[in-house]
BAMARPA-879649 format. One record per residue: residue in three letters; y, z, x of N, C-alpha, C in turn. Coordinates in pm, whole numbers, plus 50000, padded with zeros to 5 digits. Atoms other than C-alpha are relative to their C-alpha. Example, Ala and Ser with C-alpha at 12.3 -4.5 7.8 and 13.67 -1.06 7.14 Angstrom:
ALA498815000050089495505078051230501205000050090;SER498814999449918498945071451367501095007349923;
end
This chain:
MET500134986149963554785066029686499765001450150;ILE500284999349857553335060530034501224995350078;LYS498805005149934556435040730124501055011050015;SER499004989449993558685070230042499595011150098;VAL500494990049905556485093830248500274995350143;VAL499775005549867556685071030553501495000450034;ILE498555000049976560455067330518500505014450019;SER499614985949984560825105230477499615005350138;LEU500444995849866558825110930797500924994450109;VAL499095006149902561045086830989501365006949995;LYS498704993150012564185103530853499925014250056;PHE500214986949939562755137430953500094998750152;TYR499935002649856562265123531304501454997750044;GLN498625003049964565825110131309500885012650000;LYS499144988350015567325143231200499625011550094;PHE500414988049928565245169031388499424997650139;ILE500635002549870563555152331687500864990950087;SER499245009949924565665122631794501245005550070;PRO498814994949930568835142531874499695006950133;PHE500374992849878566925161032148499364991050105;THR500565009549902565655129732325501154992150061;PRO498925007849937567715109732573500204986649930;GLY499685012650068569475079932415499864988250094;SER500225011549913568095048932577499514987949921;CYS500465010850086567655024632292500554986650049;ARG499625013149951567704988432407500324990249887;TYR499835009050114567784973232062500975005849898;TYR499254996050118570074974231763499384992849882;PRO499944985850026569164987731514498945007650079;THR500974991849927567275016531672498614998049941;CYS501385002050047563505016331641499725007649871;SER500244992550124563555043231372500694993349881;ASN499345007450109566115024131164499274987049971;TYR500785012250016564104992431222498755002949915;THR501194996350076561015010431089500315001749853;ILE499614998150140562805020830771500254986549933;MET499705013150058564104985430713498744991649983;ALA501235008050008560714969530786499095005049889;VAL500864994550106558834993230553500594996749863;GLU499385003550128561364987030275499834985249969;LYS500055014450022561224949330324498574994749985;TYR501355005649996557514943030396498925008949942;GLY501024990850045555724973530262499495008450116;VAL500424990249901553945001230448499184993750113;LEU500895005149897551194982630633500694990050093;LYS499345010149918553104952230753501245005750068;GLY498824993749941556254972930812499665008550120;LEU500414991849886554414997431036499464991650114;ILE500485009049894552724969031226501194993950073;LYS498805005749938556114952631287500735010650083;SER499354989249927557534986231394499265003450128;LEU500804997449881554684992531635500244989250104;TRP499735011149908555244958131788501395001650062;ARG498654997849949558944966431824500005011050107;VAL500064989049904558194999432001499314995450128;LEU500685005149881555794981732237500904990850082;ARG499085008849929558504956432324501145007750066;CYS498894992049947560984984232403499555006550130;ASN500384995149870560414989032773501074996350102;PRO498965002849901562464987733095500144985250036;LEU499935014349968561654950733144500594991749887;SER499485006950118562954941832798501514998450010;LYS498575002850000566374926032763500705007849888;GLY499424993150114566974942632426500864990849917;GLY499105007950083569674931032187499865003349853;VAL500054998150146569994927131813498674994249950;ASP501315004250051566654925031631499805006149863;TYR500214995350137566414927731255498614995949953;PRO501345003650051563074928331068500034987949910;
end
């Protein structure tokens, strides 16, 4: 149940907030898609921790690239 709420919140972000922000994603898949995949694969707690770590790594000094959970 909590997993579906988290995934719904991320999808809400993707549909209504993300289109209005500048596209500057350094990684593939995007951080929001990464979050959905991580939560589905590892569960809510570990998935959100992995997603937070991914967002922290996404900075101008980062090389980026392909990064799957």
